[in-house]
C-alpha positions in Angstrom: 0.2 14.0 68.3 -3.6 12.9 68.7 -4.3 15.2 65.5 -1.6 13.2 63.3 -2.9 10.0 64.6 -6.5 11.0 63.6 -5.3 12.1 60.1 -3.5 9.0 59.5 -6.6 6.9 60.3 -8.9 8.9 58.2 -6.5 8.8 55.2 -6.3 5.0 55.7 -10.0 4.6 55.9 -10.6 6.5 52.8 -7.9 4.6 51.0 -9.3 1.2 52.0 -12.8 2.3 50.8 -11.6 3.2 47.5 -9.7 0.2 46.9 -12.6 -2.0 48.1 -15.0 -0.2 45.8 -13.0 -0.9 42.7 -11.6 -4.2 43.3 -14.5 -6.2 45.0 -17.1 -7.4 42.8 -20.5 -6.0 43.4 -22.9 -8.1 45.2 -25.8 -9.4 43.2 -23.8 -9.1 40.0 -25.5 -11.4 37.5 -23.4 -13.4 35.0 -24.9 -12.8 31.4 -27.3 -15.6 30.2 -25.9 -15.5 26.7 -22.6 -14.3 25.3 -23.0 -13.4 21.6 -19.8 -12.1 19.9 -17.7 -12.2 16.8 -14.5 -14.7 16.7 -12.7 -11.8 15.3 -13.5 -8.1 15.4 -11.8 -7.7 11.8 -12.1 -9.7 8.6 -10.6 -9.0 5.1 -12.3 -9.6 1.9 -13.3 -12.3 0.8 -13.3 -13.9 4.4 -16.7 -14.5 5.8 -17.3 -13.8 9.5 -17.8 -16.3 12.5 -20.1 -15.6 15.3 -19.8 -17.1 18.5 -22.7 -18.1 20.9 -21.9 -19.2 24.6 -24.8 -20.5 26.7 -24.3 -19.5 30.4 -28.0 -20.2 31.4 -29.2 -23.2 33.5 -31.3 -24.5 30.6 -31.0 -25.4 26.8 -31.1 -22.7 24.4 -32.9 -23.3 21.0 -32.8 -20.8 18.1 -32.4 -20.9 14.5 -29.6 -19.0 12.5 -31.9 -17.2 10.1 -35.0 -16.7 12.3 -33.2 -15.6 15.5 -30.1 -13.9 14.0 -30.3 -10.7 12.0 -27.3 -9.3 10.3 -27.1 -5.6 9.1 -24.6 -3.9 6.7 -24.8 -0.2 7.9 -28.5 0.0 8.6 -29.6 -2.4 5.8 -30.7 -5.8 6.8 -28.7 -8.6 4.9 -30.9 -11.5 3.4 -29.0 -14.6 3.7 -29.5 -17.7 1.5 -31.9 -20.2 3.1 -29.1 -23.0 2.7 -27.2 -21.1 5.5 -30.1 -21.5 8.1 -29.5 -24.0 10.9 -31.5 -25.0 14.1 -29.0 -24.8 17.0 -29.5 -26.5 20.5 -27.0 -25.3 23.1 -26.9 -27.2 26.4 -25.6 -25.3 29.6 -22.0 -24.1 29.2 -21.9 -25.3 25.5 -20.4 -23.0 22.7 -21.4 -22.9 19.3 -19.5 -21.1 16.2 -21.8 -19.9 13.4 -19.8 -19.9 10.2 -21.0 -17.8 7.2 -18.4 -19.0 4.7 -21.1 -20.4 2.2 -22.6 -16.7 2.2 -19.2 -14.9 1.6 -20.7 -12.9 -1.2 -22.8 -11.0 1.2 -19.7 -9.6 2.9 -17.8 -8.4 -0.1 -18.2 -4.7 0.7 -15.8 -3.0 3.4 -18.0 -1.7 6.1 -19.0 -2.2 9.8 -21.5 -5.0 10.2 -23.9 -5.6 13.1 -25.5 -8.8 14.4 -28.3 -9.4 16.6 -29.5 -12.6 18.3 -33.0 -12.6 19.6 -33.7 -15.3 22.5 -36.9 -15.2 24.6 -37.7 -11.7 23.7 -34.4 -10.3 24.6 -31.8 -9.0 22.0 -27.9 -9.5 22.2 -26.1 -7.3 19.8 -22.5 -7.4 18.5 -20.4 -5.7 15.5 -17.4 -6.7 13.5 -15.6 -4.9 10.6 -15.1 -6.1 6.9 -11.8 -4.5 5.6 -10.0 -4.5 2.1 -6.8 -6.2 1.9 -3.6 -4.4 2.5 -1.7 -3.4 -0.7 1.0 -6.2 -0.4 -1.8 -8.7 0.4 -3.7 -7.6 -2.8 -0.6 -8.1 -4.9 -0.2 -11.6 -3.4 -3.8 -12.5 -3.8 -4.5 -11.1 -7.5 -0.9 -11.7 -9.1 0.0 -15.0 -7.6 -2.8 -16.8 -5.5 -5.5 -16.3 -8.0 -3.7 -17.5 -11.1 -2.2 -20.6 -9.5 -5.5 -21.4 -7.9 -7.2 -21.2 -11.4 -4.3 -23.4 -12.8 -5.2 -25.9 -10.0 -9.0 -25.8 -11.1 -8.1 -26.3 -14.6 -6.0 -29.3 -13.8 -8.4 -30.9 -11.4 -11.3 -30.2 -13.8 -9.2 -32.4 -16.5 -8.0 -35.0 -14.0 -11.3 -36.2 -12.5 -11.1 -33.6 -9.7 -8.0 -35.2 -8.3 -6.0 -33.0 -6.0 -3.1 -35.4 -5.8 -2.5 -35.6 -9.7 -3.0 -31.9 -10.0 -0.1 -31.5 -7.2 2.1 -33.7 -9.5 1.3 -31.8 -12.5 2.0 -28.5 -10.7 5.2 -29.7 -9.2 6.5 -30.9 -12.6 5.5 -27.4 -14.0 7.5 -25.5 -11.4 10.6 -27.6 -12.0 10.3 -27.2 -15.7 10.1 -23.5 -15.3 13.0 -23.7 -12.9 15.3 -25.8 -15.2 17.5 -23.1 -16.5 18.0 -21.4 -13.0 18.5 -24.6 -11.3 21.1 -25.7 -14.0 23.1 -22.5 -13.4 22.9 -23.2 -9.6 24.2 -26.6 -9.9 26.9 -25.7 -12.2 28.0 -22.8 -9.7 28.1 -25.2 -7.0 30.5 -27.4 -9.0 32.8 -24.5 -9.8 32.8 -23.6 -6.2 33.8 -27.2 -5.0 36.5 -27.3 -7.8 38.2 -24.0 -6.4 38.1 -25.2 -2.6 41.7 -25.9 -2.4 42.6 -22.5 -3.8 40.1 -20.8 -1.3 41.4 -22.8 1.5 45.1 -21.6 0.5 43.8 -17.9 0.5 42.3 -18.3 3.9 45.4 -19.7 5.4 47.6 -17.0 3.7 45.4 -14.2 4.8 44.1 -15.5 8.1 44.8 -12.2 10.0 43.9 -9.9 7.1 40.1 -10.2 6.5 39.8 -7.3 4.2 42.6 -8.4 2.0 41.2 -11.9 2.2 37.9 -10.7 0.8 39.5 -8.8 -2.2 41.6 -11.8 -3.0 38.4 -14.1 -2.9 36.7 -11.6 -5.3 39.5 -11.8 -7.7 39.6 -15.5 -7.6 35.8 -15.8 -8.2 36.2 -13.4 -11.2 39.1 -15.3 -12.6 37.5 -18.7 -12.4 34.2 -17.3 -13.4 32.4 -18.4 -10.3 29.3 -16.8 -8.7 29.3 -17.4 -5.0 25.7 -16.5 -4.7 24.5 -18.2 -7.7 22.9 -21.0 -5.7 20.6 -18.5 -4.0 18.5 -17.4 -7.2 16.5 -20.7 -7.5 15.7 -20.6 -3.9 14.5 -16.9 -4.1 12.4 -17.7 -7.2 10.7 -20.8 -5.9 10.1 -19.9 -2.2 7.1 -17.5 -3.0 5.9 -20.1 -5.5 6.0 -22.7 -2.8 4.3 -20.5 -0.4 1.5 -19.9 -2.7 1.1 -23.5 -3.4 1.0 -24.2 0.3 -1.8 -21.8 1.1 -3.8 -23.0 -1.9 -3.7 -26.6 -1.1 -4.4 -25.8 2.7 -7.6 -23.8 1.8 -8.3 -25.6 -1.5 -11.8 -26.5 -0.3 -12.7 -23.1 1.3 -15.9 -21.4 -0.5 -14.1 -18.1 -0.3 -11.9 -19.4 -3.2 -14.8 -18.9 -5.6 -14.1 -15.2 -5.1 -10.8 -15.8 -7.3 -12.2 -18.1 -9.8 -12.0 -16.8 -13.3 -15.2 -16.6 -15.4 -14.5 -19.4 -17.6 -14.3 -21.8 -14.5 -17.7 -20.5 -13.3 -19.0 -24.2 -12.9 -16.0 -25.3 -10.8 -17.3 -27.4 -8.1 -15.2 -27.0 -4.7 -17.0 -29.8 -2.9 -16.4 -32.2 -5.6 -12.5 -32.0 -5.1 -10.9 -35.5 -4.3 -8.1 -35.3 -1.9 -7.6 -39.0 -1.4 -4.6 -40.0 -3.4 -4.7 -43.9 -3.8 -4.7 -45.0 0.2 -3.7 -41.7 1.7 -5.7 -38.4 2.4 -3.1 -35.8 1.2 -4.8 -33.0 3.3 -4.4 -35.2 6.5 -1.6 -34.5 9.1 -1.8 -38.1 10.5 -3.3 -41.4 9.5 -4.4 -44.5 10.9 -2.0 -46.1 8.2 0.9 -45.0 10.4 3.3 -47.7 9.0 2.4 -46.5 5.4 3.0 -43.0 6.7 6.4 -43.8 8.0 7.4 -45.6 4.8 6.4 -42.5 2.7 8.6 -40.3 4.7 11.5 -42.6 4.6 11.3 -42.7 0.9 11.2 -38.9 0.5 14.3 -38.6 3.0 16.1 -41.2 0.9 15.5 -39.2 -2.2 16.6 -36.1 -0.6 19.7 -37.9 0.6 20.5 -39.2 -2.9 20.0 -35.7 -4.5 22.4 -33.9 -2.0 25.0 -36.7 -2.3 25.0 -36.3 -6.1 25.4 -32.5 -5.6 28.5 -33.0 -3.7 30.0 -35.5 -6.1 33.2 -34.4 -7.8 36.0 -36.0 -9.6 39.1 -35.6 -7.6 42.5 -35.4 -9.6 44.6 -38.5 -8.5 47.6 -36.2 -9.0 46.3 -33.7 -6.4 48.7 -33.1 -3.5 47.4 -33.4 -0.1 47.8 -30.8 2.3 50.9 -31.0 4.2 52.4 -29.4 7.4 56.1 -28.8 7.7 57.3 -29.9 11.2 60.7 -29.2 12.8 61.6 -31.3 15.9 63.2 -29.7 18.8 67.1 -30.1 19.0 67.0 -31.5 15.5 67.8 -29.7 12.1 65.6 -32.2 10.1 62.2 -31.1 8.9 59.4 -33.9 8.6 56.7 -33.5 6.1 53.2 -34.7 7.6 49.7 -34.8 6.3 47.3 -32.0 7.6 44.5 -33.9 9.4 42.8 -30.7 10.4 39.1 -31.0 9.6 38.0 -29.1 6.5 35.1 -26.8 7.4 33.4 -27.0 4.2 33.5 -30.7 4.3 32.2 -30.9 7.7 29.4 -28.3 6.6 28.6 -30.7 3.6 28.3 -33.8 5.8 25.9 -31.9 8.4 23.8 -31.0 5.2 24.0 -34.4 3.8 22.7 -36.1 6.9 20.6 -33.5 8.6 18.4 -32.3 5.7 17.1 -35.8 5.0 16.3 -36.2 8.7 14.6 -32.8 8.8 12.6 -33.7 5.6 11.5 -37.1 7.1 10.4 -35.2 10.3 8.4 -32.7 8.5 7.0 -35.1 6.0 5.8 -37.3 8.7 4.3 -34.6 11.0 2.8 -32.3 8.5 0.3 -32.6 5.5 0.8 -35.6 3.3 0.8 -33.6 0.0 4.1 -32.2 1.1 5.7 -35.9 0.7 4.2 -35.9 -2.7 5.6 -32.3 -3.6 9.0 -33.2 -2.1 9.2 -36.6 -3.9 8.5 -35.4 -7.3 11.0 -32.4 -6.7 13.6 -34.7 -5.5 13.4 -37.1 -8.5 13.4 -34.3 -10.8 16.4 -32.7 -9.3 18.2 -36.1 -9.1 17.9 -36.4 -12.9 19.0 -32.9 -13.5 22.0 -33.3 -11.2 23.1 -36.6 -13.1 23.1 -34.6 -16.3 25.1 -31.7 -14.8 27.6 -34.2 -13.3 27.9 -36.0 -16.7 28.6 -32.7 -18.5 31.0 -31.6 -15.6 33.0 -34.9 -15.6 33.1 -34.8 -19.5 34.5 -31.2 -19.8 36.9 -31.7 -16.8 
């Protein structure tokens, strides 16, 4: 019994010693004086690295980004442009991010890079990787991003470097390119609205036979020359374009964009881009002129409301019979005819879209970048005009 108790105490003591050794901090452990590390371990061409310096000393740290920091590609030292040199004064507890975006040309080769900060005769080293873009990113960059950015550069060069007027021009060009597919979409919507009574009748007739209902609907679409997914094509086309435009405008003043500039725009000056459009900074998220900001968002929402309202406009046939329900009362041989007041699912969805979309557009316009308001306003005006033309043609043919 004593031997078992002694063994238990021995195992407990060894376990306690091991746990204490690995969980308790070592006495006398000193917090590092400086932390020198990259903001990210991996960067893709043509992005430039960022290095972070944290002062954990009890005094100020003074250094120069050229004299005290040395960068290496493999074993070769990188000679940076003197314009990138900066004197840094870090107080205790402060952090400094050193950005090399103006020297992105020195980081166009995929490799492992090393950085060394020398302070008070002590070296602090770190490393990071520069990698090539993935295949899909390369396609996005060279087939979409680069051509559209150069189009922006061309427009701004010929429009006094105004980003606002360039966005208006780009938006009009996009809408002109989408005139035909947008027209097909609008006509498809009209046809789909026109056959809604027939669709509703089939849904009631084959309520419990989903497979047969689907076949009957396909027959109806084929007979009426209606493509139920016809409205998706313009959306599928313009979404990647809008995505490209979004990223271009968001990063329009980043020096790395010069990597994508074509040779005939070699003198394009990114720093000369004017992002003030009348009284509004279109790259801003919020503004001191908040009343103007709210007014702009309301105008955009109203334009969106008008466009959606017009898309639902459809001439109704005055001779069209209303949906009716035959009802036979208990203990009576008479059959009464009543209007069917059951809500139409399609009509409910249309009403939700009519009111929900403008509210969402207002919220996004008010909370995100001002240039989105400019893009949506021009797009809505263009689509309102196109919808009026389609409605006029449809009503004439009907």
